[in-house]
N, C-alpha and C positions, 0 to 999 in steps of 0.2 A: 813570323807574323804574316799570315796569308789570309786574304779575303775569301770567305766562303762563297764559291761560285754558284751555289744553289740558291742564293738570296736573289729575289727579284730586282729588276732594273730600278735604280733610284735609291736602293738600300744597300748598305755596306755593313759588314760585321767582321771585326778583327778580334779574335778570341784572346790573344795574349798581347794586347797593346801596351800595357803598363808593365815595366820590369819589376822584379822583386825589390830592388833598391828604391825605385820610384814609389812603389806601393808603400814601403815602410816609411819613407819620408812624408808622403801625403797623410798617412794615417796618424803619424806622430803630430803633424801640424793640426789635424782635425781636432785633436784633444785640447788644443789651445782655444778653440771656439766655444761660444755659448749660444747655441741655437735657441730660437724663441718660438713660442706658440702664437699663432695669429687667429683672429676671427675673420670670417669671410666678409663681413660688411662693417661699416662704421658703427661704433657704439653710440655715436651722438645723433645719428639720423636713422630713421626706420629702413629696414631692408626694402628692396624693390617689391612691388605687389606680387604676391604668390610665393615669395621667398621667406625663409625663416633664418634668423641669425644662427650661426653655428661655428664651432671651432674647426680649424683644418685637422685632417686626420693625423698629421705628423708635425714634429718640429722642423723648422726650415732655417736656412741661412743663405744669403745672396752675396755674390761678389760682382764687382764692376758697376752694377746698379741694383738697387733694391726695389722690387715691384711689390709694394705692400698690397695684400689682398683687398683691403678696405678702399684702396684707390682704383680698384677694378682692373688691375693688371694692364698690360700693353696690348692694344688691339687696333692696328692700323686698318684702314687709313684714317678713321675718325677718332679712335681712342688712343691718342698719342700725347695729349697735353697733361703734364703733371702726373704721369703714370710711372716714370722711372726716376728714381732719386739716386744721385751718385753715391756709390758705396765703396768699400775697401777694394784696392787693386789685388790682382792675383799674387799670392806669396811665392817666394823662390821654389818651394817644393812643387808647385803646379806649373812654373814657367816653361820648362822644357816640354812637358806634356801638351800644354795649350799650343805651343808653337808647332809641334808635330801634327796636332789636330787641324790647325789652320792650313798647313801645307797639304795634308791629305785631302781636305774638303776642296781647296782650290784646284787640285789636280783632277778630282773626280767629277766636279760640277762645272758646267760652262754656260755661257749665254744667259738666257732668262732665268735659269735655275740658280744663278749665283749673282747676288747684287754686286755692283762694281766695288763697293767699299766693304764687302762682307768681312767680319772678323768675329772671333768667338769672344766678344767683349762683355757678355753678361753670363752669369752662371747661377743657376738655382741648385742648391744642395738640399736634397730630401733625405730624411732619416726614417727608415722603414723599421717598424717593430711592434711592440706590445705596449699599450697604455695600461697602467696599473692604478686603479682607483678603489680605495677601501678594501684592499686585499684581493680585488678581482682583476683578472688579466683579460684584456680585450685586444685581439689581433687587428691592428689598423694598417697592416702592410699591403696596401692596395691603392690604386688610383683609378677612378672611373673614367669612361671614355671622354676625351676632350681633344682640342687641337691646340698646338703652339702657333700663335699668330705672328711671332717675330719673323722678320724677312729672311728668306734663304734657308739652307740646310740647318738641321739640328743635330748636335753630337751628344751622345749619352755615354757616360763612363760609369762603370759599376764596381762596387766592392762588397764583399761578404757573400751571403747566401744567394743562390741564383733565383732569378725572378722570371715569371712567365708573362711575357709581353705579347700584346695582340694589336693588330690593325683591323678595324671594323668599319663597314659601311653603315650609315644610319639606316634605321629600320623604318619602313613605311608603316602608316597606321594599320594595326591588325596583323602585322607580320613580324617575324623574328629577325633580329639583326644578323648580318652575314659576316663571319670572320673571313678576311681575305688573306691574312698571313699571320703566323704566330711563331714564336721562338723563345728559347730560354736564353737569358743574359746572365753570364757567369762572372765570377770575380776577375777583375783586371781587364775586362773586355771593353771594346768600344763599338758602339752601334751609331750609325749615321743615317739619317733619312732626309730626303729632300724631293724636289719635283712636285708638280701639282698633284700627282697621284697620291702621295703619302702626306703632303702637307695640307691640301685643300679638299680632296675628295674622300678622305678617310679620317676617322678618329683613331686614337690610340689609347691604350690603358695598360696598367699592370694588374693582372688578375689575382696573383698571389705571389708570396715569397716563401721559399722552403725553410725548413729548420734542420735539415739533415746533417749539416756540418757543426751544428751547436755554436755558431758564430755569435759573439757578443762584443760590440764596440762600446767602450766607455766614453760617452760624449758629455757627461756631466749634466744631463737633463733629469731632474727629479721625476720619479714615477713613470719612467719610460725606459724600455729595454730595446736597443737597436741591434738588428741583425743584418741590415743592408744599408749601404750609403750609396747614393747616386748623384752624380754631377751632370747637370744638363746645360750645355753650352749653346748659346744663341747670339743672334746679332740684333742690336738696337742702334739705329743711326745716332751719331753723337748729338745732333741737334735736338733730339728727343729726350736727352738725359739732363736733368736739372739738379742744381745744388739744393741742399736742404733749405738754405736761406732764401731761395727763390720761390718756394711754395707759397701760394696765397694762404691767408690766415686759416680759412676753413679747412684746407687740406692739411696744414701743419697740425691743427687740433685733432684731426682724424688719426694721425700717426704718432702724435707726441709721446704717448705712453710707450710705444714700441721703440722709438728712437732713444728715449731716456733709459730704457732697459738695456739696449744695445750699448749705450755710452758707459754703462757701469763696467763693461769689460773691453770695450773697443776705444783705443786712443783716437781712431779716426772719427768715430761719431761724437766722441767727446769734443774734439776740435770743431766739428761741424756745428754743434749746438752753440759752442762759445762764439764762433764766427758769426752766427746768426742772431745773437742775443742783442736786443736794444732795450730802451727804457720801457717799451711796451712789454709787460711780463708775459712769459711763456710763449713768446712768438719770435721766430727768426726774422730778421729784417728783410723786407721785400723791396 
C-alpha cells in the first residue's frame, strides 16, 4: 500500500487501502442498511429564493451524525446550530479501517491543516447508480462541484466501479472553469485531501462512474441499481452534534418523516424517538 507520489501536495491516494477481507466484511454489513432518499429543502417551508425543491440524486446513509439536507448541512463558522444530529456509531466492520484512516491523516497533516481534536467522527455513505422510474433508467452517478465545509482533511473510501474525480477552480463570469487536478478512484482505494488549496480554494466533483466491471450492489433500495459506494469521513466538533430530542420543534418537524423511516429498520433511531417522546405529540422533548 503505497502513496502515489505524482499526487500534488495536500492530496494522498492509496490504491489498495482496504484488504479483501475488510472489503467483504464492510459490504456484508452494508446489506443490513436501509438507505433513504432525501429532498434538498424542507417540505414544510418554501425553498430559498431562486431555488426549487428537488430530490437528491442518490440514496444516502450517515454514521456518527446525520446531516439532513433540509437542515442545510454543516457550514461553519455560522452554520453549526442544529445541523448535525447524533446517529449510529461505526460498526465493527468499519472500526479498524477508520482507525487506520485517522492514524494516516494525523501523520500526514500538521499545524493549521489539522484541528487539534480532529477525528473521522462523521461519515456520509453515497450510493451511486441508476434510478429506475416507469421502466426508464436514468444514470445519477455523479456529484456537481461543491466543497466539504467540515474542519480539517476529508477521507474518501471507494467500492465498486471506478469514479472520475476532479478538483476545479470556480469560473469567472464569461469564462470556463479550470480543472486543476483529476484522477480515477478505484475499488478499495482511499483518497484524502486537506490544506486550504483543496478544501477552500477549489471545488470537487464526481463527473461519472464507469460500468465496465458490471458491478451491482444489493442495497435494498427499490427502483435503484447501485454500482459504486463511497464513504466520506469528516470531522465535526462534538459540541456541534445534538441529540434528536434536543432539536427545536420546527427542526424536528422538518426531519420527522426521515427519522421515522430510519427507525423502521434502525434500533438506534427507534430508541432516539422513544427517548424524545413527551405528551406533546410527534415531538421529541426539548
